[in-house]
N, C-alpha and C positions, 0 to 999 in steps of 0.2 A: 466464535470459538477461538481460544488462544492456543497458539502452537507452543511447543516446549522450547523452541529456539528463542534466545533473547533478541530483543530489537537492537537496532544500531545504536540507539541512545543508551540502552542498558549496557552494551558492550563498551561504549565510550566512557560513560559516567558511573557505571555500576547500577545495581537495582535501586529504585527510588524508595526512600524510607519516609512514609507518610507522617511519622512522628516528629521529624526534624523541622517541619514548617509550622510556624505558629499561625493561629487564625487571625484574620483581619481585625483591626480595631474598629469598634463602633464609633460613631461621632462623639458620643458622651465619653467613652474611654479615651479617645484621642484628645479631647479638650482637657480632661483631668491630667493626662500624661504631659501634655504641652505646658500646662501651668506648673507642674512639678519640675519638669526639665528646665524651664526658664528660671525658676527660683534657684535650683541647684547651680545653674550656670552663672547667674547674675549675683545672687546674694552669697552663695557658698563659694563662689569663684572656682568651681570645678572646671576641668577641661572638658571638651566635648567627649573625648574618649572615656574619661572618668564617669561622666554622666551616663554614657551608653552602658558601661559596665554596671553601674549602680542600678539601673532600671532594666537590665538584661535586654537591651534593644541594640540595633546597629548604629554605628557612627553616622551613617547617612540619614537614618530616621531622626536622630537627635538634631542633626544640622538642619534638616528640613523643618522640623517643629520649631526650632529657634527662629529660622527665617520667616516662617508663617506667623509667628508671634511678634515679628518686627523687632527682635532683639538684635542689637549691634554686636556683631561678632568681634572678639578680640583678635589682634594680629598675633602672628607667631612670636614667641619670646625669642630674643636674641637677634631679631632682624634689625638692620640699621636703617636710619632714615635715608631717604633718597639723596638729600643734600650732602650727607657725609659720604655716600658712595661716590658721588660725582667729584667731590673734592679729593678723593683718594685717601681719606682718613680711615684708620682702623679702630 
């Protein structure tokens, strides 16, 4: 029997909304999503964040799918090579 008082978690975070959490991906859905994500990242040259927005998934999931598919991740744009940093060049 549930009491009318909210739990400590509900007080801290608010009541849980069961509609906010999406169901887990099946292996087949994950494989299809992985292929689509890899194509968007490699061929369309979208950023991880743009791919996440396109497929309505988190940045972390996109990154993990790319790593699982053994896609080489691009470096951040605007970073300088290590040799230039050591030489003090801007």
